[in-house]
C-alpha positions as CSV (number, residue, x, y, z in Angstrom):
1,M,16.3,5.0,28.1
2,P,13.1,6.3,30.0
3,I,11.9,3.3,31.9
4,F,8.5,4.7,32.6
5,D,7.9,5.6,29.0
6,L,8.7,2.0,28.0
7,F,6.3,0.9,30.7
8,F,3.5,3.2,29.4
9,L,4.2,2.0,25.9
10,A,3.8,-1.7,26.9
11,L,0.7,-0.9,29.1
12,G,-0.9,1.0,26.1
13,G,-0.3,-1.9,23.8
14,L,-1.9,-4.3,26.3
15,L,-4.9,-2.0,26.8
16,L,-5.3,-1.7,23.0
17,W,-5.4,-5.4,22.5
18,F,-7.7,-5.9,25.5
19,G,-10.0,-3.2,24.3
20,A,-10.2,-4.4,20.7
21,D,-11.0,-8.0,22.0
22,R,-13.7,-6.8,24.3
23,L,-15.2,-4.5,21.7
24,V,-15.3,-7.2,18.9
25,E,-16.9,-9.8,21.3
26,G,-19.3,-7.3,22.8
27,A,-20.3,-5.9,19.3
28,S,-20.8,-9.4,18.0
29,A,-23.1,-10.4,20.9
30,L,-25.0,-7.2,20.6
31,A,-25.6,-7.7,16.9
32,R,-27.2,-11.1,17.5
33,R,-29.0,-10.0,20.5
34,V,-30.9,-7.1,18.9
35,G,-31.2,-8.7,15.5
36,I,-28.7,-6.6,13.4
37,S,-26.0,-8.0,11.2
38,E,-22.2,-7.8,12.4
39,L,-21.6,-5.6,9.2
40,V,-24.2,-3.0,10.4
41,I,-22.6,-3.0,14.0
42,G,-19.2,-2.6,12.3
43,L,-20.4,0.3,10.2
44,T,-22.1,2.1,13.2
45,I,-21.2,1.4,16.8
46,V,-17.6,0.1,16.2
47,A,-16.9,2.6,13.5
48,L,-18.1,5.5,15.5
49,G,-16.3,4.3,18.6
50,T,-13.0,3.8,17.0
51,S,-13.3,7.1,15.2
52,L,-13.6,9.1,18.4
53,P,-9.9,10.2,18.4
54,E,-10.2,11.7,14.9
55,F,-13.5,13.4,15.9
56,L,-12.0,15.0,18.9
57,V,-8.9,16.2,17.1
58,S,-10.8,17.5,14.1
59,F,-13.6,19.2,16.0
60,T,-11.1,20.8,18.6
61,A,-9.0,22.1,15.7
62,A,-12.0,23.6,13.9
63,V,-13.4,25.2,17.0
64,T,-10.0,26.8,17.8
65,G,-9.6,28.2,14.2
66,Y,-7.3,25.5,12.8
67,S,-9.8,24.2,10.1
68,S,-6.9,23.0,7.8
69,I,-5.7,20.7,10.5
70,S,-9.3,19.5,10.9
71,V,-9.6,18.6,7.2
72,A,-6.1,17.2,7.0
73,N,-6.6,14.9,9.9
74,V,-9.7,13.4,8.5
75,V,-8.2,13.1,5.0
76,G,-4.9,11.6,6.3
77,S,-6.7,9.2,8.7
78,N,-8.9,7.7,6.0
79,I,-6.1,7.2,3.6
80,F,-4.2,5.5,6.5
81,N,-7.3,3.3,7.2
82,L,-7.8,2.1,3.6
83,G,-4.2,1.9,2.6
84,L,-2.1,0.8,5.6
85,I,-4.7,-0.9,7.9
86,L,-6.7,-2.7,5.2
87,G,-3.5,-3.5,3.2
88,G,-1.7,-4.9,6.2
89,V,-4.7,-7.0,7.3
90,A,-5.2,-8.3,3.9
91,M,-1.5,-9.5,3.9
92,L,-2.2,-11.4,7.2
93,R,-5.5,-13.0,6.1
94,P,-7.6,-12.8,2.9
95,V,-10.4,-10.3,3.1
96,M,-13.7,-11.5,1.7
97,P,-16.2,-8.7,1.4
98,E,-19.9,-8.7,1.6
99,R,-21.9,-7.7,-1.5
100,D,-23.4,-4.8,0.4
101,I,-20.0,-3.4,0.9
102,M,-19.4,-3.1,-2.8
103,R,-22.9,-2.2,-3.9
104,R,-23.9,0.2,-1.2
105,D,-21.4,1.3,1.5
106,A,-18.3,1.9,-0.5
107,P,-20.1,3.8,-3.4
108,I,-21.7,6.1,-0.7
109,L,-18.2,6.8,0.8
110,V,-17.0,7.7,-2.8
111,C,-20.1,10.1,-3.3
112,C,-19.4,11.9,0.0
113,T,-15.7,12.3,-0.6
114,T,-16.3,13.5,-4.1
115,F,-19.0,16.0,-2.9
116,I,-16.3,17.4,-0.4
117,L,-13.7,17.5,-3.1
118,V,-15.8,19.3,-5.7
119,C,-17.2,21.7,-2.9
120,A,-13.7,22.5,-1.7
121,S,-12.3,22.9,-5.3
122,V,-15.1,25.4,-6.3
123,T,-15.6,27.3,-3.0
124,G,-12.3,26.8,-1.2
125,A,-14.4,25.9,1.9
126,L,-17.0,23.7,3.4
127,P,-19.9,26.0,4.2
128,R,-22.8,25.4,6.5
129,W,-25.1,24.1,3.7
130,A,-22.5,21.6,2.7
131,G,-22.3,20.4,6.4
132,A,-26.0,20.1,6.6
133,V,-26.0,18.0,3.4
134,L,-23.3,15.6,4.8
135,T,-24.8,15.4,8.3
136,L,-28.2,14.6,7.0
137,T,-26.7,12.0,4.6
138,F,-24.9,10.3,7.4
139,A,-27.9,10.3,9.7
140,G,-30.2,8.9,6.9
141,Y,-27.6,6.3,6.0
142,I,-27.3,5.0,9.5
143,A,-31.1,5.0,10.2
144,W,-31.7,3.1,6.8
145,L,-28.9,0.6,7.6
146,I,-30.5,-0.3,11.0
147,I,-34.1,-0.5,9.8
148,K,-33.2,-2.6,6.7
149,S,-30.9,-4.9,8.7
150,R,-33.7,-5.6,11.4
151,M,-36.2,-6.2,8.6
152,E,-34.0,-8.8,7.0
153,F,-32.9,-10.4,10.3
154,A,-36.7,-10.7,11.2
155,A,-37.6,-12.4,7.8
156,V,-34.6,-14.8,8.0
157,N,-35.3,-15.9,11.5
158,A,-39.0,-16.2,11.0
159,S,-38.3,-18.6,8.1
160,L,-35.7,-20.5,10.2
161,Q,-38.2,-20.7,13.2
162,T,-40.8,-22.2,10.9
163,V,-38.5,-24.8,9.4
164,L,-37.0,-25.7,12.9
165,S,-40.5,-25.9,14.5
166,S,-41.9,-28.2,11.8
167,R,-38.9,-30.6,12.0
168,T,-38.1,-30.7,15.8
169,G,-40.8,-28.8,17.6
170,S,-38.3,-26.4,19.1
171,T,-37.5,-22.8,18.3
172,L,-34.6,-20.4,18.2
173,N,-33.9,-18.3,21.4
174,S,-31.6,-15.7,19.6
175,P,-31.3,-14.4,16.1
176,V,-29.1,-16.4,13.9
177,L,-27.6,-15.5,10.5
178,P,-27.9,-18.1,7.7
179,G,-24.7,-20.0,7.4
180,E,-23.2,-18.6,10.4
181,P,-22.4,-21.0,13.4
182,D,-23.7,-20.5,16.8
183,R,-21.1,-18.7,19.0
184,T,-20.7,-18.2,22.6
185,A,-20.7,-14.5,22.2
186,A,-24.4,-14.8,21.3
187,E,-25.2,-16.2,24.8
188,L,-24.0,-13.1,26.5
189,P,-26.7,-11.2,28.2
190,L,-27.4,-7.7,26.7
191,W,-25.9,-5.8,29.7
192,R,-22.6,-7.7,29.4
193,A,-22.5,-7.1,25.7
194,L,-23.0,-3.3,26.2
195,G,-20.5,-3.3,29.1
196,G,-17.9,-5.2,26.8
197,I,-18.3,-2.5,24.2
198,A,-18.0,0.4,26.7
199,A,-15.0,-1.4,28.3
200,G,-13.4,-1.9,24.9
201,L,-13.9,1.7,23.8
202,I,-12.3,3.1,27.1
203,A,-9.4,0.7,26.9
204,L,-8.8,1.7,23.2
205,T,-8.8,5.4,24.0
206,L,-6.5,5.0,27.0
207,G,-4.3,2.6,25.2
208,S,-3.8,4.8,22.2
209,R,-3.0,7.8,24.3
210,L,-0.4,5.8,26.4
211,V,1.2,4.5,23.2
212,V,1.3,7.9,21.5
213,N,2.8,9.6,24.6
214,G,5.2,6.8,25.5
215,A,6.4,6.5,21.8
216,T,6.8,10.3,21.4
217,A,8.9,10.6,24.6
218,I,11.2,7.7,23.5
219,A,11.6,9.1,20.1
220,A,12.4,12.5,21.5
221,W,15.0,10.9,23.8
222,L,16.5,9.1,20.7
223,G,16.9,12.5,19.0
224,V,14.1,12.1,16.4
225,S,12.8,15.5,15.2
226,E,9.4,16.8,16.3
227,W,8.3,17.0,12.7
228,L,9.0,13.3,11.9
229,I,7.2,12.4,15.4
230,G,4.1,14.4,14.4
231,L,4.0,12.8,10.9
232,T,4.3,9.2,12.1
233,I,3.5,8.6,15.7
234,V,0.9,11.3,16.3
235,A,-0.7,10.9,13.0
236,G,-0.9,7.1,13.2
237,G,-1.9,7.3,16.8
238,T,-5.4,8.4,16.1
239,S,-6.0,5.4,13.8
240,L,-4.6,2.9,16.5
241,P,-8.2,1.9,17.7
242,E,-9.1,1.0,14.0
243,L,-5.9,-0.9,13.4
244,V,-6.1,-3.1,16.6
245,T,-9.7,-3.7,16.2
246,C,-9.4,-4.7,12.5
247,V,-6.5,-7.2,13.3
248,V,-8.5,-8.8,16.3
249,A,-11.7,-9.0,14.1
250,S,-9.8,-10.5,11.2
251,F,-8.2,-13.2,13.4
252,K,-11.6,-14.0,14.9
253,G,-13.0,-14.5,11.5
254,R,-15.3,-11.5,11.6
255,N,-14.6,-10.0,8.2
256,E,-17.9,-8.2,8.1
257,M,-17.1,-6.3,11.2
258,M,-13.6,-5.5,10.1
259,L,-14.6,-4.1,6.8
260,G,-17.6,-2.4,8.3
261,N,-15.3,-0.8,10.8
262,L,-13.1,0.7,8.2
263,I,-15.7,1.7,5.7
264,G,-17.8,3.1,8.6
265,S,-15.0,5.0,10.2
266,D,-14.2,6.6,6.9
267,L,-17.8,7.5,6.3
268,F,-18.1,8.9,9.8
269,N,-15.0,11.0,9.4
270,F,-16.1,12.5,6.1
271,A,-19.8,12.8,6.6
272,G,-20.1,12.9,10.3
273,V,-17.1,14.7,11.5
274,L,-16.6,17.1,8.7
275,G,-20.4,17.6,8.3
276,I,-21.1,18.3,12.0
277,T,-18.0,20.5,12.3
278,A,-18.9,22.5,9.2
279,L,-22.5,22.8,10.3
280,L,-21.3,24.5,13.5
281,R,-18.4,26.4,12.0
282,P,-17.7,26.6,8.2
283,L,-14.3,25.1,7.4
284,S,-11.7,26.8,5.0
285,V,-10.0,24.1,2.9
286,D,-6.5,24.9,1.8
287,A,-5.6,24.2,-1.9
288,S,-2.9,21.7,-0.6
289,A,-5.6,19.5,0.7
290,L,-7.2,18.8,-2.7
291,P,-4.7,16.3,-4.0
292,N,-5.1,14.1,-0.8
293,L,-8.9,14.5,-1.1
294,A,-8.6,13.2,-4.7
295,L,-6.4,10.4,-3.3
296,S,-9.1,9.4,-0.9
297,V,-11.5,8.9,-3.8
298,F,-8.9,7.1,-5.8
299,T,-8.1,4.8,-2.9
300,V,-11.8,3.6,-2.5
301,L,-12.1,3.3,-6.3
302,L,-8.9,1.1,-6.4
303,I,-10.3,-1.1,-3.6
304,L,-13.6,-1.6,-5.5
305,L,-11.7,-2.4,-8.7
306,L,-9.5,-5.0,-6.9
307,L,-12.5,-6.6,-5.3
308,R,-14.4,-6.7,-8.6
309,L,-11.5,-8.3,-10.5
310,R,-10.4,-10.8,-7.8
311,G,-13.4,-11.2,-5.5
312,R,-11.2,-10.7,-2.3
313,L,-8.2,-8.9,-1.0
314,G,-5.1,-11.3,-0.7
315,K,-1.5,-10.8,0.0
316,A,-0.8,-9.2,-3.5
317,E,-3.6,-6.7,-3.1
318,G,-2.8,-6.0,0.4
319,L,0.9,-5.3,-0.5
320,L,-0.3,-2.9,-3.3
321,L,-2.6,-1.1,-0.9
322,L,0.2,-1.0,1.8
323,T,2.7,0.3,-0.7
324,F,0.2,3.0,-1.8
325,G,-0.4,4.1,1.9
326,L,3.3,4.2,2.7
327,G,4.2,6.0,-0.5
328,R,1.6,8.7,0.3
329,W,3.1,9.0,3.8
330,V,6.6,9.3,2.6
331,L,5.5,11.9,-0.2
332,D,3.9,14.0,2.5
333,A,7.0,13.9,4.7
334,F,9.3,15.2,1.9
335,S,6.8,17.5,0.2
336,T,5.5,19.4,3.3
337,P,8.3,21.3,5.2
338,P,8.4,21.4,8.9
339,L,6.9,24.7,10.5
């Protein structure tokens, strides 16, 4: 048994947990300091940060001429996020969604995914004009989120300031969401919040790399095939930051940030990663990718249906999503022959 690989695997796990904890706390403090909701922080900073592995893999693959890998990585990662990660978290703790997730963010994800599916089905590629549409959509969405959130925060806190001042003669020192208890994270100075986010992202990146490398070496030592290693350890490795961050956020009671991270990561992958990549270099889309693109649309629609019917994602819904994600993974393993 390779002792050093076991050590790196354990060290990577510790870094992942530390990084996720720092990222969640820093992002929560930043949200309250600058007057933006935790949902928006999850949809933007946390989502973009935890999606960096997917972005680097997809962009590098596209630039070096492997556009099929670029598209497959994004599609596979998104199904992994909404199937395995969201399903697993829901089995641990019930997921209670914000109304904005169902009315605004998830439908935009469906529209972007459907646009890519239709474009790829008709043209067999993602040309530059499609990349421009996706990139502009993503940039406009992020800008609108931030502006709208700041306006809502300002209105809520102005109202709270008026009520508190009339009753006690005191004022609020930092933005507070209605119905949300004051937290020690809100007392962090801005530089510490930003430092926590940066430290968390660095630790998540290093931790995921150590876990993937250590697990790959151990699996190879045990005689596991390269194909199976690539399908499981390497494929799941790019989603480790989202996985650990969502688990930590869920246990800290920050469902908004957890859901925002997953939806935001998937939006960033489809609209941001594929959009920017196609804008720089048109992507050819193999016909074999179309079923998984359709599955991505179906996964989001399934989650919306479950939330509409039950109002939350509990153990039963989590098991359904988990089974769906695992089933897709196993199907890929047996339907795609190793090269």
